[in-house]
Biopython code that builds the backbone (N, CA, C, O; Angstrom):
import numpy as np
from Bio.PDB.StructureBuilder import StructureBuilder

atoms = [
    (1, "MET", "N", (226.810, 243.481, 16.480)),
    (1, "MET", "CA", (227.499, 242.588, 17.621)),
    (1, "MET", "C", (228.403, 241.512, 16.960)),
    (1, "MET", "O", (229.361, 240.949, 17.491)),
    (2, "HIS", "N", (228.033, 241.371, 15.994)),
    (2, "HIS", "CA", (229.199, 239.982, 15.292)),
    (2, "HIS", "C", (230.708, 240.991, 14.983)),
    (2, "HIS", "O", (231.779, 240.388, 15.032)),
    (3, "LEU", "N", (230.719, 242.406, 14.693)),
    (3, "LEU", "CA", (231.793, 242.902, 14.271)),
    (3, "LEU", "C", (232.674, 243.386, 15.759)),
    (3, "LEU", "O", (233.896, 243.503, 15.857)),
    (4, "SER", "N", (231.682, 243.608, 16.795)),
    (4, "SER", "CA", (232.529, 243.920, 18.649)),
    (4, "SER", "C", (233.184, 242.312, 18.635)),
    (4, "SER", "O", (234.391, 242.221, 18.857)),
    (5, "HIS", "N", (232.284, 240.867, 18.339)),
    (5, "HIS", "CA", (232.906, 240.438, 18.883)),
    (5, "HIS", "C", (234.294, 239.726, 17.899)),
    (5, "HIS", "O", (235.238, 239.009, 18.231)),
    (6, "ALA", "N", (234.021, 240.114, 17.036)),
    (6, "ALA", "CA", (235.274, 239.699, 16.029)),
    (6, "ALA", "C", (236.509, 240.520, 16.441)),
    (6, "ALA", "O", (237.602, 240.093, 16.813)),
    (7, "LEU", "N", (236.006, 242.076, 16.259)),
    (7, "LEU", "CA", (237.229, 242.764, 17.106)),
    (7, "LEU", "C", (237.739, 242.772, 18.343)),
    (7, "LEU", "O", (238.841, 243.296, 18.507)),
    (8, "THR", "N", (236.968, 242.133, 19.566)),
    (8, "THR", "CA", (237.634, 241.444, 20.877)),
    (8, "THR", "C", (238.085, 240.345, 20.727)),
    (8, "THR", "O", (238.816, 239.893, 21.608)),
    (9, "THR", "N", (237.725, 239.420, 19.326)),
    (9, "THR", "CA", (238.509, 238.518, 19.505)),
    (9, "THR", "C", (240.159, 238.559, 18.761)),
    (9, "THR", "O", (241.020, 237.951, 19.397)),
    (10, "LEU", "N", (240.497, 239.092, 17.756)),
    (10, "LEU", "CA", (241.248, 239.830, 17.492)),
    (10, "LEU", "C", (242.226, 240.775, 18.513)),
    (10, "LEU", "O", (243.447, 240.820, 18.361)),
    (11, "GLY", "N", (241.482, 241.547, 19.611)),
    (11, "GLY", "CA", (242.424, 241.570, 20.396)),
    (11, "GLY", "C", (242.375, 243.574, 20.016)),
    (11, "GLY", "O", (243.070, 244.405, 20.601)),
    (12, "ASP", "N", (241.466, 243.832, 19.029)),
    (12, "ASP", "CA", (241.151, 245.540, 19.007)),
    (12, "ASP", "C", (240.431, 246.375, 19.987)),
    (12, "ASP", "O", (239.443, 247.002, 19.606)),
    (13, "SER", "N", (240.794, 246.439, 21.110)),
    (13, "SER", "CA", (239.765, 246.571, 22.174)),
    (13, "SER", "C", (239.323, 248.391, 21.931)),
    (13, "SER", "O", (238.309, 248.860, 22.447)),
    (14, "ARG", "N", (240.092, 249.060, 21.243)),
    (14, "ARG", "CA", (239.341, 250.165, 20.243)),
    (14, "ARG", "C", (238.580, 249.781, 19.638)),
    (14, "ARG", "O", (237.462, 249.694, 20.145)),
    (15, "GLY", "N", (238.698, 249.521, 18.797)),
    (15, "GLY", "CA", (237.962, 249.276, 17.581)),
    (15, "GLY", "C", (236.817, 248.581, 18.002)),
    (15, "GLY", "O", (235.767, 248.931, 17.463)),
    (16, "ALA", "N", (236.751, 247.454, 19.045)),
    (16, "ALA", "CA", (235.556, 246.923, 19.607)),
    (16, "ALA", "C", (235.069, 247.480, 20.264)),
    (16, "ALA", "O", (233.898, 247.128, 20.402)),
    (17, "ARG", "N", (235.492, 248.625, 21.085)),
    (17, "ARG", "CA", (234.392, 249.189, 21.919)),
    (17, "ARG", "C", (233.539, 250.487, 21.372)),
    (17, "ARG", "O", (232.596, 251.087, 21.887)),
    (18, "THR", "N", (234.175, 250.671, 20.236)),
    (18, "THR", "CA", (233.200, 251.585, 19.365)),
    (18, "THR", "C", (232.314, 250.948, 18.552)),
    (18, "THR", "O", (231.231, 251.461, 18.270)),
    (19, "SER", "N", (232.691, 249.780, 18.104)),
    (19, "SER", "CA", (231.491, 248.961, 17.699)),
    (19, "SER", "C", (230.373, 248.372, 18.745)),
    (19, "SER", "O", (229.188, 248.478, 18.428)),
    (20, "GLN", "N", (230.685, 247.832, 19.826)),
    (20, "GLN", "CA", (230.029, 247.623, 20.642)),
    (20, "GLN", "C", (229.070, 248.525, 21.443)),
    (20, "GLN", "O", (228.094, 248.033, 22.010)),
    (21, "GLN", "N", (229.467, 250.436, 21.511)),
    (21, "GLN", "CA", (228.818, 251.336, 21.765)),
    (21, "GLN", "C", (227.858, 251.459, 20.541)),
    (21, "GLN", "O", (226.698, 251.630, 20.917)),
    (22, "ARG", "N", (228.021, 251.418, 19.035)),
    (22, "ARG", "CA", (226.780, 251.719, 18.232)),
    (22, "ARG", "C", (226.176, 250.538, 17.794)),
    (22, "ARG", "O", (225.539, 250.538, 16.741)),
    (23, "ALA", "N", (226.347, 249.144, 18.738)),
    (23, "ALA", "CA", (225.449, 248.061, 18.666)),
    (23, "ALA", "C", (224.449, 248.520, 19.524)),
    (23, "ALA", "O", (223.264, 248.494, 19.191)),
    (24, "LEU", "N", (224.871, 248.981, 20.709)),
    (24, "LEU", "CA", (224.064, 249.128, 22.155)),
    (24, "LEU", "C", (222.980, 250.284, 21.676)),
    (24, "LEU", "O", (221.868, 250.412, 22.189)),
    (25, "GLU", "N", (223.534, 251.158, 20.530)),
    (25, "GLU", "CA", (222.429, 252.742, 20.170)),
    (25, "GLU", "C", (221.619, 251.777, 19.741)),
    (25, "GLU", "O", (220.535, 251.575, 20.289)),
    (26, "LEU", "N", (222.102, 250.987, 18.590)),
    (26, "LEU", "CA", (221.509, 250.369, 17.737)),
    (26, "LEU", "C", (220.069, 249.177, 18.313)),
    (26, "LEU", "O", (218.892, 249.233, 17.958)),
    (27, "SER", "N", (220.478, 248.555, 18.921)),
    (27, "SER", "CA", (219.567, 247.418, 19.591)),
    (27, "SER", "C", (218.712, 248.100, 20.708)),
    (27, "SER", "O", (218.934, 248.965, 21.556)),
    (28, "ALA", "N", (217.564, 247.281, 20.316)),
    (28, "ALA", "CA", (216.502, 247.797, 21.481)),
    (28, "ALA", "C", (216.784, 247.144, 23.065)),
    (28, "ALA", "O", (217.335, 246.089, 23.381)),
    (29, "PRO", "N", (216.268, 248.055, 23.781)),
    (29, "PRO", "CA", (216.634, 248.248, 25.233)),
    (29, "PRO", "C", (216.081, 246.701, 25.646)),
    (29, "PRO", "O", (216.708, 246.251, 26.605)),
    (30, "THR", "N", (215.018, 245.780, 25.112)),
    (30, "THR", "CA", (214.406, 244.443, 25.444)),
    (30, "THR", "C", (215.364, 243.641, 24.863)),
    (30, "THR", "O", (215.036, 242.470, 25.051)),
    (31, "SER", "N", (216.652, 243.742, 24.090)),
    (31, "SER", "CA", (217.677, 242.664, 23.405)),
    (31, "SER", "C", (218.238, 242.043, 24.355)),
    (31, "SER", "O", (219.440, 241.777, 24.307)),
    (32, "THR", "N", (217.556, 241.745, 25.258)),
    (32, "THR", "CA", (218.828, 240.603, 26.458)),
    (32, "THR", "C", (219.728, 240.320, 26.211)),
    (32, "THR", "O", (220.720, 240.583, 26.890)),
    (33, "MET", "N", (219.744, 239.464, 24.799)),
    (33, "MET", "CA", (221.043, 238.495, 24.634)),
    (33, "MET", "C", (222.016, 239.241, 24.108)),
    (33, "MET", "O", (223.146, 239.040, 24.553)),
    (34, "THR", "N", (221.847, 240.214, 23.109)),
    (34, "THR", "CA", (222.434, 241.369, 22.451)),
    (34, "THR", "C", (223.400, 241.748, 23.209)),
    (34, "THR", "O", (224.628, 241.674, 23.187)),
    (35, "ARG", "N", (222.357, 242.299, 24.096)),
    (35, "ARG", "CA", (223.231, 243.302, 25.062)),
    (35, "ARG", "C", (224.338, 242.814, 26.006)),
    (35, "ARG", "O", (225.393, 243.402, 26.242)),
    (36, "THR", "N", (223.798, 241.292, 26.656)),
    (36, "THR", "CA", (224.402, 240.889, 27.668)),
    (36, "THR", "C", (225.951, 240.474, 26.772)),
    (36, "THR", "O", (227.106, 240.604, 27.177)),
    (37, "LEU", "N", (225.612, 240.112, 25.858)),
    (37, "LEU", "CA", (227.081, 239.594, 24.831)),
    (37, "LEU", "C", (227.734, 240.525, 24.529)),
    (37, "LEU", "O", (228.942, 240.406, 24.734)),
    (38, "LEU", "N", (227.183, 241.963, 23.860)),
    (38, "LEU", "CA", (228.340, 242.955, 24.224)),
    (38, "LEU", "C", (229.014, 243.602, 25.325)),
    (38, "LEU", "O", (230.192, 243.960, 25.305)),
    (39, "ASN", "N", (228.119, 243.748, 26.390)),
    (39, "ASN", "CA", (228.827, 243.566, 27.662)),
    (39, "ASN", "C", (229.763, 242.912, 27.761)),
    (39, "ASN", "O", (230.913, 243.334, 27.879)),
    (40, "ILE", "N", (229.406, 241.745, 27.727)),
    (40, "ILE", "CA", (230.738, 240.366, 27.962)),
    (40, "ILE", "C", (231.951, 240.763, 26.805)),
    (40, "ILE", "O", (233.125, 240.841, 27.165)),
    (41, "ASP", "N", (231.655, 240.939, 25.772)),
    (41, "ASP", "CA", (233.104, 241.573, 24.810)),
    (41, "ASP", "C", (233.783, 242.864, 25.686)),
    (41, "ASP", "O", (234.982, 243.093, 25.844)),
    (42, "GLY", "N", (232.687, 243.584, 26.172)),
    (42, "GLY", "CA", (233.646, 244.738, 26.530)),
    (42, "GLY", "C", (234.544, 244.390, 27.425)),
    (42, "GLY", "O", (235.732, 244.706, 27.355)),
    (43, "ALA", "N", (233.934, 243.590, 28.492)),
    (43, "ALA", "CA", (234.491, 242.867, 29.842)),
    (43, "ALA", "C", (236.092, 242.322, 29.145)),
    (43, "ALA", "O", (237.209, 242.627, 29.561)),
    (44, "ALA", "N", (235.735, 241.420, 27.954)),
    (44, "ALA", "CA", (236.998, 240.849, 27.925)),
    (44, "ALA", "C", (237.766, 241.780, 27.030)),
    (44, "ALA", "O", (238.937, 241.416, 26.928)),
    (45, "CYS", "N", (237.451, 242.971, 26.283)),
    (45, "CYS", "CA", (238.587, 244.032, 26.187)),
    (45, "CYS", "C", (239.173, 244.764, 27.377)),
    (45, "CYS", "O", (240.327, 245.183, 27.293)),
    (46, "SER", "N", (238.401, 244.965, 28.574)),
    (46, "SER", "CA", (239.292, 245.186, 29.882)),
    (46, "SER", "C", (240.316, 244.100, 29.818)),
    (46, "SER", "O", (241.457, 244.517, 29.625)),
    (47, "HIS", "N", (240.177, 242.761, 29.938)),
    (47, "HIS", "CA", (240.894, 241.955, 30.312)),
    (47, "HIS", "C", (241.937, 241.791, 28.879)),
    (47, "HIS", "O", (242.988, 241.208, 29.146)),
    (48, "HIS", "N", (241.819, 242.138, 27.700)),
    (48, "HIS", "CA", (242.968, 242.191, 26.987)),
    (48, "HIS", "C", (243.778, 243.468, 27.133)),
    (48, "HIS", "O", (244.994, 243.512, 26.946)),
    (49, "ASP", "N", (242.949, 244.603, 27.516)),
    (49, "ASP", "CA", (243.688, 245.696, 27.978)),
    (49, "ASP", "C", (244.348, 245.935, 29.410)),
    (49, "ASP", "O", (244.849, 246.937, 29.920)),
    (50, "GLY", "N", (244.137, 244.492, 29.911)),
    (50, "GLY", "CA", (245.115, 244.397, 31.455)),
    (50, "GLY", "C", (244.495, 244.375, 32.598)),
    (50, "GLY", "O", (245.135, 243.976, 33.571)),
    (51, "ASP", "N", (243.116, 244.790, 32.767)),
    (51, "ASP", "CA", (242.534, 245.002, 33.838)),
    (51, "ASP", "C", (240.972, 243.814, 34.249)),
    (51, "ASP", "O", (239.769, 244.020, 34.409)),
    (52, "SER", "N", (242.114, 242.248, 34.289)),
    (52, "SER", "CA", (240.913, 241.374, 34.494)),
    (52, "SER", "C", (240.148, 241.419, 35.510)),
    (52, "SER", "O", (239.103, 240.769, 35.550)),
    (53, "GLU", "N", (240.663, 242.403, 36.746)),
    (53, "GLU", "CA", (239.437, 242.447, 37.359)),
    (53, "GLU", "C", (238.402, 243.378, 37.460)),
    (53, "GLU", "O", (237.590, 243.475, 38.381)),
    (54, "ASP", "N", (238.481, 244.005, 36.525)),
    (54, "ASP", "CA", (237.160, 244.864, 35.942)),
    (54, "ASP", "C", (236.486, 243.747, 34.699)),
    (54, "ASP", "O", (235.309, 243.892, 34.370)),
    (55, "ALA", "N", (237.115, 242.941, 34.232)),
    (55, "ALA", "CA", (236.638, 242.345, 33.358)),
    (55, "ALA", "C", (235.594, 241.241, 33.851)),
    (55, "ALA", "O", (234.663, 240.779, 33.192)),
    (56, "CYS", "N", (236.010, 240.882, 35.336)),
    (56, "CYS", "CA", (235.625, 239.456, 35.566)),
    (56, "CYS", "C", (234.313, 240.461, 36.397)),
    (56, "CYS", "O", (233.170, 240.008, 36.341)),
    (57, "ARG", "N", (234.501, 241.522, 36.985)),
    (57, "ARG", "CA", (233.609, 242.289, 37.685)),
    (57, "ARG", "C", (232.018, 242.706, 36.503)),
    (57, "ARG", "O", (230.806, 242.563, 36.664)),
    (58, "ARG", "N", (232.728, 243.156, 35.561)),
    (58, "ARG", "CA", (231.690, 243.043, 34.433)),
    (58, "ARG", "C", (231.127, 242.359, 34.001)),
    (58, "ARG", "O", (230.043, 242.622, 33.480)),
    (59, "THR", "N", (231.769, 240.933, 34.061)),
    (59, "THR", "CA", (230.744, 240.092, 33.408)),
    (59, "THR", "C", (230.014, 239.043, 34.612)),
    (59, "THR", "O", (229.468, 237.973, 34.343)),
    (60, "VAL", "N", (230.129, 239.529, 35.735)),
    (60, "VAL", "CA", (229.346, 238.868, 36.994)),
    (60, "VAL", "C", (228.136, 239.554, 36.941)),
    (60, "VAL", "O", (227.029, 239.048, 37.126)),
    (61, "ALA", "N", (228.367, 240.684, 36.690)),
    (61, "ALA", "CA", (227.197, 242.038, 36.597)),
    (61, "ALA", "C", (226.470, 241.655, 35.244)),
    (61, "ALA", "O", (225.278, 241.954, 35.181)),
    (62, "ALA", "N", (226.927, 241.158, 34.383)),
    (62, "ALA", "CA", (225.977, 240.855, 32.936)),
    (62, "ALA", "C", (225.759, 239.513, 33.410)),
    (62, "ALA", "O", (224.600, 239.193, 33.147)),
    (63, "LEU", "N", (226.419, 238.547, 34.028)),
    (63, "LEU", "CA", (225.381, 237.202, 34.028)),
    (63, "LEU", "C", (224.442, 237.266, 35.085)),
    (63, "LEU", "O", (223.327, 236.777, 34.901)),
    (64, "THR", "N", (224.710, 237.765, 36.099)),
    (64, "THR", "CA", (223.654, 238.167, 37.347)),
    (64, "THR", "C", (222.636, 239.164, 37.314)),
    (64, "THR", "O", (221.884, 239.401, 38.260)),
    (65, "GLY", "N", (222.621, 239.819, 36.066)),
    (65, "GLY", "CA", (221.346, 240.608, 35.677)),
    (65, "GLY", "C", (220.626, 240.029, 34.718)),
    (65, "GLY", "O", (219.703, 240.731, 34.304)),
    (66, "LEU", "N", (220.796, 238.512, 34.009)),
    (66, "LEU", "CA", (219.955, 237.855, 33.494)),
    (66, "LEU", "C", (218.968, 236.843, 34.045)),
    (66, "LEU", "O", (219.336, 236.094, 34.950)),
    (67, "PRO", "N", (217.734, 236.773, 33.555)),
    (67, "PRO", "CA", (217.292, 235.769, 34.318)),
    (67, "PRO", "C", (218.075, 234.136, 33.974)),
    (67, "PRO", "O", (218.651, 233.924, 32.907)),
    (68, "ASP", "N", (217.980, 233.259, 34.904)),
    (68, "ASP", "CA", (218.518, 232.123, 34.956)),
    (68, "ASP", "C", (218.590, 231.317, 33.528)),
    (68, "ASP", "O", (219.459, 230.463, 33.351)),
    (69, "GLY", "N", (217.671, 231.627, 32.573)),
    (69, "GLY", "CA", (217.430, 230.554, 31.278)),
    (69, "GLY", "C", (218.319, 231.063, 30.406)),
    (69, "GLY", "O", (218.808, 230.429, 29.471)),
    (70, "TYR", "N", (218.566, 232.275, 30.700)),
    (70, "TYR", "CA", (219.371, 233.330, 30.016)),
    (70, "TYR", "C", (221.098, 232.642, 29.988)),
    (70, "TYR", "O", (221.739, 232.516, 28.945)),
    (71, "ARG", "N", (221.433, 232.395, 30.884)),
    (71, "ARG", "CA", (223.003, 232.270, 31.663)),
    (71, "ARG", "C", (223.096, 230.949, 30.809)),
    (71, "ARG", "O", (223.568, 230.068, 31.528)),
    (72, "THR", "N", (222.787, 230.423, 29.375)),
    (72, "THR", "CA", (223.155, 229.311, 29.009)),
    (72, "THR", "C", (223.928, 229.731, 27.885)),
    (72, "THR", "O", (224.285, 230.878, 27.614)),
    (73, "GLY", "N", (224.199, 228.405, 27.104)),
    (73, "GLY", "CA", (224.424, 228.482, 25.670)),
    (73, "GLY", "C", (226.019, 229.449, 25.427)),
    (73, "GLY", "O", (227.088, 229.354, 26.029)),
    (74, "LEU", "N", (225.576, 230.396, 24.244)),
    (74, "LEU", "CA", (226.472, 231.744, 23.569)),
    (74, "LEU", "C", (227.228, 232.264, 25.065)),
    (74, "LEU", "O", (228.397, 232.196, 25.443)),
    (75, "VAL", "N", (225.915, 232.837, 25.741)),
    (75, "VAL", "CA", (226.238, 234.000, 26.732)),
    (75, "VAL", "C", (226.997, 232.899, 27.953)),
    (75, "VAL", "O", (227.800, 233.552, 28.619)),
    (76, "ARG", "N", (226.948, 231.731, 28.302)),
    (76, "ARG", "CA", (227.480, 231.230, 29.439)),
    (76, "ARG", "C", (229.312, 231.031, 28.317)),
    (76, "ARG", "O", (230.400, 231.313, 28.820)),
    (77, "ARG", "N", (229.212, 230.705, 27.395)),
    (77, "ARG", "CA", (230.431, 230.337, 26.772)),
    (77, "ARG", "C", (231.277, 231.534, 26.478)),
    (77, "ARG", "O", (232.486, 231.357, 26.335)),
    (78, "ARG", "N", (230.784, 232.701, 26.375)),
    (78, "ARG", "CA", (232.000, 233.487, 26.177)),
    (78, "ARG", "C", (232.070, 234.109, 27.418)),
    (78, "ARG", "O", (232.971, 234.948, 27.441)),
    (79, "ALA", "N", (231.348, 233.989, 28.630)),
    (79, "ALA", "CA", (231.699, 234.338, 29.899)),
    (79, "ALA", "C", (232.834, 233.363, 30.140)),
    (79, "ALA", "O", (233.902, 233.864, 30.492)),
    (80, "GLN", "N", (232.749, 231.668, 29.965)),
    (80, "GLN", "CA", (233.640, 230.918, 30.627)),
    (80, "GLN", "C", (235.023, 231.197, 29.691)),
    (80, "GLN", "O", (236.114, 231.403, 30.223)),
    (81, "ASP", "N", (234.866, 231.179, 28.504)),
    (81, "ASP", "CA", (236.205, 232.026, 27.680)),
    (81, "ASP", "C", (236.839, 232.830, 28.411)),
    (81, "ASP", "O", (238.038, 232.623, 28.602)),
    (82, "LEU", "N", (236.376, 233.627, 28.832)),
    (82, "LEU", "CA", (236.962, 234.977, 29.775)),
    (82, "LEU", "C", (237.800, 234.866, 30.647)),
    (82, "LEU", "O", (238.894, 235.361, 30.921)),
    (83, "TYR", "N", (236.574, 233.546, 31.371)),
    (83, "TYR", "CA", (237.287, 232.894, 32.737)),
    (83, "TYR", "C", (238.832, 232.185, 32.458)),
    (83, "TYR", "O", (239.864, 232.308, 33.118)),
    (84, "GLU", "N", (238.612, 231.528, 31.422)),
    (84, "GLU", "CA", (239.681, 230.512, 30.653)),
    (84, "GLU", "C", (241.003, 231.523, 30.398)),
    (84, "GLU", "O", (242.144, 231.241, 30.763)),
    (85, "ALA", "N", (240.694, 232.521, 29.833)),
    (85, "ALA", "CA", (241.719, 233.454, 29.448)),
    (85, "ALA", "C", (242.502, 233.988, 30.583)),
    (85, "ALA", "O", (243.711, 234.155, 30.422)),
    (86, "ILE", "N", (241.928, 234.280, 31.743)),
    (86, "ILE", "CA", (242.650, 234.806, 32.944)),
    (86, "ILE", "C", (243.769, 233.615, 33.496)),
    (86, "ILE", "O", (243.349, 232.496, 33.791)),
    (87, "PRO", "N", (244.906, 233.884, 33.583)),
    (87, "PRO", "CA", (245.956, 233.320, 33.623)),
    (87, "PRO", "C", (245.510, 232.533, 35.481)),
    (87, "PRO", "O", (244.880, 233.060, 36.398)),
    (88, "THR", "N", (246.117, 231.243, 35.411)),
    (88, "THR", "CA", (245.249, 230.697, 36.418)),
    (88, "THR", "C", (246.432, 231.474, 37.904)),
    (88, "THR", "O", (245.720, 231.302, 38.893)),
    (89, "GLN", "N", (247.470, 232.011, 38.295)),
    (89, "GLN", "CA", (247.665, 232.776, 39.131)),
    (89, "GLN", "C", (247.024, 233.693, 39.806)),
    (89, "GLN", "O", (247.306, 234.138, 40.918)),
    (90, "HIS", "N", (245.967, 234.028, 38.964)),
    (90, "HIS", "CA", (244.986, 235.011, 39.294)),
    (90, "HIS", "C", (243.829, 234.159, 39.856)),
    (90, "HIS", "O", (243.252, 234.731, 40.780)),
    (91, "HIS", "N", (243.506, 233.357, 39.650)),
    (91, "HIS", "CA", (242.327, 232.590, 40.076)),
    (91, "HIS", "C", (241.970, 232.869, 41.616)),
    (91, "HIS", "O", (240.850, 233.184, 42.019)),
    (92, "ARG", "N", (242.910, 232.729, 42.264)),
    (92, "ARG", "CA", (242.542, 232.952, 43.647)),
    (92, "ARG", "C", (241.918, 234.929, 44.013)),
    (92, "ARG", "O", (241.361, 235.287, 45.050)),
    (93, "GLU", "N", (242.159, 235.574, 43.158)),
    (93, "GLU", "CA", (242.269, 237.041, 43.422)),
    (93, "GLU", "C", (239.839, 236.809, 43.274)),
    (93, "GLU", "O", (239.064, 236.207, 42.531)),
    (94, "ARG", "N", (239.719, 237.758, 44.534)),
    (94, "ARG", "CA", (238.084, 237.836, 44.715)),
    (94, "ARG", "C", (237.631, 237.894, 43.460)),
    (94, "ARG", "O", (236.811, 236.992, 43.283)),
    (95, "ALA", "N", (237.817, 238.624, 42.404)),
    (95, "ALA", "CA", (236.907, 238.923, 41.304)),
    (95, "ALA", "C", (236.686, 237.266, 40.415)),
    (95, "ALA", "O", (235.694, 236.591, 40.142)),
    (96, "VAL", "N", (237.750, 237.148, 40.244)),
    (96, "VAL", "CA", (238.025, 236.026, 39.575)),
    (96, "VAL", "C", (237.295, 234.686, 39.997)),
    (96, "VAL", "O", (236.653, 233.919, 39.279)),
    (97, "ARG", "N", (237.610, 234.594, 41.589)),
    (97, "ARG", "CA", (236.676, 233.600, 42.134)),
    (97, "ARG", "C", (235.038, 233.713, 42.299)),
    (97, "ARG", "O", (234.220, 232.828, 42.551)),
    (98, "GLU", "N", (234.916, 234.668, 42.142)),
    (98, "GLU", "CA", (233.286, 235.253, 41.822)),
    (98, "GLU", "C", (233.147, 235.100, 40.370)),
    (98, "GLU", "O", (232.358, 234.195, 40.098)),
    (99, "LEU", "N", (233.468, 235.472, 39.722)),
    (99, "LEU", "CA", (233.171, 234.832, 38.330)),
    (99, "LEU", "C", (233.085, 233.135, 38.074)),
    (99, "LEU", "O", (232.123, 232.620, 37.504)),
    (100, "ARG", "N", (234.048, 232.496, 38.501)),
    (100, "ARG", "CA", (233.951, 230.871, 38.461)),
    (100, "ARG", "C", (232.789, 230.662, 39.248)),
    (100, "ARG", "O", (232.073, 229.724, 38.897)),
    (101, "ASP", "N", (232.356, 231.492, 40.480)),
    (101, "ASP", "CA", (231.126, 230.947, 41.152)),
    (101, "ASP", "C", (229.766, 230.913, 40.903)),
    (101, "ASP", "O", (228.877, 230.129, 41.238)),
    (102, "VAL", "N", (229.794, 232.146, 40.103)),
    (102, "VAL", "CA", (228.689, 232.172, 39.179)),
    (102, "VAL", "C", (228.523, 231.486, 37.633)),
    (102, "VAL", "O", (227.488, 231.413, 36.969)),
    (103, "LEU", "N", (229.647, 231.089, 37.340)),
    (103, "LEU", "CA", (229.596, 230.308, 35.943)),
    (103, "LEU", "C", (229.490, 228.955, 36.678)),
    (103, "LEU", "O", (229.442, 228.133, 35.764)),
    (104, "ALA", "N", (229.433, 228.347, 37.762)),
    (104, "ALA", "CA", (229.559, 226.844, 38.430)),
    (104, "ALA", "C", (227.626, 227.144, 38.558)),
    (104, "ALA", "O", (226.878, 226.237, 38.193)),
    (105, "SER", "N", (227.190, 228.138, 38.963)),
    (105, "SER", "CA", (226.025, 228.324, 39.776)),
    (105, "SER", "C", (224.929, 227.546, 38.682)),
    (105, "SER", "O", (223.735, 227.454, 38.965)),
]
sb = StructureBuilder()
sb.init_structure("model")
sb.init_model(0)
sb.init_chain("A")
sb.init_seg("    ")
for serial, (resi, resn, name, xyz) in enumerate(atoms, 1):
    if name == "N":
        sb.init_residue(resn, " ", resi, " ")
    sb.init_atom(name, np.array(xyz, "f"), 0.0, 1.0, " ", f" {name:<3s}", serial, name[0])
structure = sb.get_structure()
């Protein structure tokens, strides 16, 4: 999980995706926080690769699939970081607005 985030932050989407897949294989299906962070890292890779719409949709799905108590702390920070990385001229697009709204709730 930590390697996934490091590679994602560095913009190495290919390496990050490989790491994310391996981490998902190794993590228990009940590891809600870990799996959510990996999914948000995957969404961030989509953004790095030029598909901010997909990144927002994936992040919204990751957040809304969680119980409310899990949408705080590190999970929220990673989703917020993704939102803030999207250029403001795209903030009127539907997927970006949906992410903003989920983060605001």
